[in-house]
N, C-alpha and C positions, 0 to 999 in steps of 0.2 A: 225442566227448562230453568236455567240459572238466570235470574234477573237481579240487577244491581242498580239502585238509585242513589245518587250522591246528594247530600244536603249541603248547599253552599250559601255564602253570604259574607258580608263584612263582619268583623268582630263585634260582639255584644248586640246581635240582632235577635237572638233566641234560638239559634241552630241547635245547640247542645240540649237546651231545654226541650225542644220538640223531639229530638232524637231519643232522649231519656224517657219521654212520655211514650214514644213508640215501643221502646224496649219493655217498659213496665206493662204495657198493654199485652205484649206477647207472653210475658212471664206470669201474668195474673190469670191467664186462661187455664182451665182445667183439662181441656181436650188433649188427647194424645196425638201430638203431631210433632214433627222434627223442627223445633225452634232452638235457637242458641244465640249467645253473644259470642261471635267468632273471635273478635278482638275487642279491646276496650272501645273502639269506635265503629264496630260493625255488628249489626244484629239482624236477625230474620224475623219478620213480622207477618202474621196471617192476614189474608185478604178477607174482609167481612163477606159472608155469604149465607143468608138466611135459608137458602134452598137445602143446605146440608142438614140443618135442624129439622126441616119438614120431612126429609127422606128418612132421617134417623128414627122418626116416630113410627115408621113402617117396620124397620128392621131391628131397632133397639140394639145396635152394635156396640162393642166395647170401645171402638175408636171412631172419632170423627176427625178427619184430616183436611183442613182447608188448603187452598193454594197459598203460597208465601212469596214475599218480596224481600230481598236483602237491601237494607238501608245502610249507608255509610256516612258518618258524621265527618265531613272534611273541614279541617281547621280554617279559621277565617282568612279570607283573601283581603289584601289591601291594595290601594292604588300603586301601580308600577310593579305588581306581582309578576307580570310577564318579563320584567327586567331583573327579577330575583329579589325584589323587596319582600320583607317578611320572611317567609320560607317559600316564596312564590312558586319556584320551579317544581319543588317537591309536591306542593298542593295541587298544582295544575296537572301533574302527572297522575295524581289520584283521580282527578275528574275524568281524565282520558279513559280510565278503566271502567267507568259506569255506563249503563245503557241510557239513562235519562237523569235529569237534574231537577231537584227541588230547590228553588232560589228563595230564601227567606228574606223578606223586606221588613224593616222595623217601622212600625207606626205607633207603638205604645210610647207613652211618656213616663220617664222615671229618672229623676235627677240623680239617683244613686247608681244608675247604670250609664256610664259615659259612652257617648257615640264617638267612634274613632275619628269622624269628620267634624265633631263638635256641633252637630245639629241633627234633627230628625227629618229626613226628606227621602221617602222611598223611591221617588222618581230618579233622584240623583244617585242613590245607592244602586239602582238597577243599571244605570248608565256606566257606573264605575266597573261593576262586575262584567257586564257585557263587553265593555271596551277591553278589559284584561283578557277575556277569552278570545276576542277577535285578534288582539295583538299576538297572543300565543299561537293562534292558527296561522297568522301571517308568517311568523318565524318558521313554523313547521313546513309550510308550503314552500317557502324560500329555500329551505334545505333540501326539499324533494325535487326541486327543478334540476333538469339535466339538459344539456344541449343535444339536439338531434343531429347525429353525424351519419352521413352516407346511408346505406341500406339498413336502417334500424328496424328491429322487429315491429310489426304492425301494432301489437298491443302496447309497446312502449311509446310509439307515436301517439296513439289514442290517449294513453295515460298522461303524457305531458300536455296534451291539449286540454284535458280536464283539469289538470293542476293549474294551468294558466287561467282557465275560466274561473275556477274557484278562487284563485289569488286575486283576480280583478274584483270579484264579488266581495271578498273579505276586506280588501283595501278600501273599497267604496262603502264599507259597512252596510252592504246590501244583503242582509240575511235572507230576505225573500228570494233573491236570485239564486242564492246557494241552495235553498230548499227545492228549487225547481230543477235541480240536476236530476237526470233520469236514474233509475235503479242501476242500470248498467254503468253509468258514469260514476255513481257513488261506489260501486263495487271496485272500480279501477283505483280508487284512492282510499279504500277502506283502511288500509294499513297505516295511513297518516292519522286516522282517528280524530277527525276535526271536532273540536269542542262546539263549534257553532252549528253543527248538524245534529247535536243531541236534542231530543225533545225536552222542553222546559215547563215546569209547573211553578207558578209564582205564588208563594204563601205570604200573605200580609199579616204580620204578627201585631194584632191590635189590642187595645185595652178591652177589658171584659164588657164595659158598658157599650162598646161599639158592636158587639156581636148580635144583639137583639134587633138593632136598627142600623145595619151596615150600609156604607155607601156603595153604589153600584160598581161592579167590577167586570172587565171583559172576560170572555171565555179563557180558561186556563189559569185563572186567578182565583184564590181561595182566601177567605177570612179565617184566621185562627188566633186564639189566645193561648200561646204555648204554655204559660204557667197554669192556666185553668185545665188544659189537657193533661198536664203532669199530675194535677190533683185528681182529676177524673179517673185516670188510669189505675189509681189505687183502690177504686170503688168497685163493687159488684156491678154487673150489667143492669140489674134492676135499679140500683142506686144511681147509676149514671143516667139512666133514662129519666128518672124522677128529677134529677138535678137539671138536666137539659130542658125538660118540660117547664120547670120553674123559670128558666131563662128565656123561654120562648124559642128554643132551638130544636129542630127536628133530628139533626144528625151531628155527631161529634166532628170536630175539625180533623182529628186523626183519621177517622173513617173516610172523610172526604179526600184527604191527601193520599191514602192508600188506594182508594178506588180510582182517583185521577191518575195515579202512577200506572195502574193496570191498564187503563183506557188509553193513555197517551202513547203507550208502547204497542197499541193495537192488539191487545191480548184479550182472551176470554177463557172460560172454564167449561170443560165437559166433565161429567160426573160418573162415578161408578158407585154402586150401592149393593150391599149384601149383609149377611149376618155377622161377618167379620169386621167390616168397616164401611163407612160412607166417606167418599173422598172426592176432592176437586183436583183436576189436572189442568195445568196451564198450557195453552197452545196459542199460536198466532191465528187471528181470524183468516179464514180461507184455507185452513189445513184440511187435507183429505183424511179419510178414515185410517188408512195404513200408517200414515205418519203420526196421527193421534195415538194409535195403538202402540207405536214405538215409544211414546212417553211413559207408558205403563211398564213395558219391558222391550228391550231392543229386539229380541227374537220375534215379538208379535208383529213388527213391521214387515220383516222378510218372509214370515210364514203366515201372513194375513190371508184369511179366506173370505170372511164377511163379518158384518157387525149387526147385532140386534140393537135397535135404537127406539127410544121413546122420549118425548119431552118430559121434564121433571114434574111439571104441574099435572100433566095427564096421569103420571104414575101416582102422584099423591092423591089425586081425585079418585083413582081406581082403588087405591088402598092396598094393592099387592101387584106383583109382576104377573102372576097367573091370571088375575082378574083383568088386567090391562090387555093381556095377550088374548084372552077369550073375547074381548070387545074389538079385537083387530087394531088396537092402538100401537102395538109393537111392530116395527117395520124391519125388514131385512134389507140392508144396504151393502153395496159392493165397494170396490176400490176407488171409484170416482166420486163417492159421496163426500160432500164438504160438511164437516161436523159443525153443528150450530151451538151457540152458547146455551147452556142448560140442558143439552142432550144427556140422557142417562144411557150408557153404552155397555153392551156385553160383547167382547171380542171373541170370535171363533178363529182358531189358527191350527195349522197342521202340527 
């Protein structure tokens, strides 16, 4: 499953520092998994998952392959980007290509790093970016409007009704109303690729001294010190853990951002484990066994017969697949089984 998250914000808020820290994290890991810098501003980053390490203790495989997310460092937007300011139209088109957005807000103070608006105010920064995305969507919806003439096809009538509904919501800056569109309605305008419908994670780039005693944030908001994360990413996992402990922090900001991106897209991982590799596979929550099998190999979905399933913790506790099976902890599941987060699965196919 291909996942892409765009990092956006005004210039000089720490987007590229955060992105570079993410890339260093991926390149510093020794596990054998497909990671790469696809372009100068695109990189693939592993999703932290301690379950893989626990399962690897049973099988001792040569490869441990985590799930991954593709991050895109999108150049800084400025006020009036929707009208072409900066290189606005080009950057907005990059945002349309991603599944979700990480919006970096500057809270750190540094006289040597000039804020494009001449002040540090994350609330105002958020408004500027949100407004530009809404204006871009308003323009896209305006272009998609078509007059209904005569006996127009039913689907086109329905599509235009949804376009009008979405237009009214965007014009009123009522993102909540936009989010309330049904899945069927969203499907009718999916080709317009509205920026306002993309899930957003807000990353507050704070000073290091704010991390240990951060101010409260609403859900979907994360405190990060991007410069610290860049420094941490060059350390070993043990050194990172010790450094964070000294700061009174239990989890790095990067791990929080990666996990939040995974969760905001309603994703989860099922696992496969054996002597060749231990691996996490990304699926949407609610995915049934045949479709999950299709993530491993396309033939597995069409030729699916059944799946052997066990929760990862039960397998770790048992110490081996054979022992877990002897205890009756391995279940046989059919085509209607909804795969759960942390399931270890063996696919049987024709």
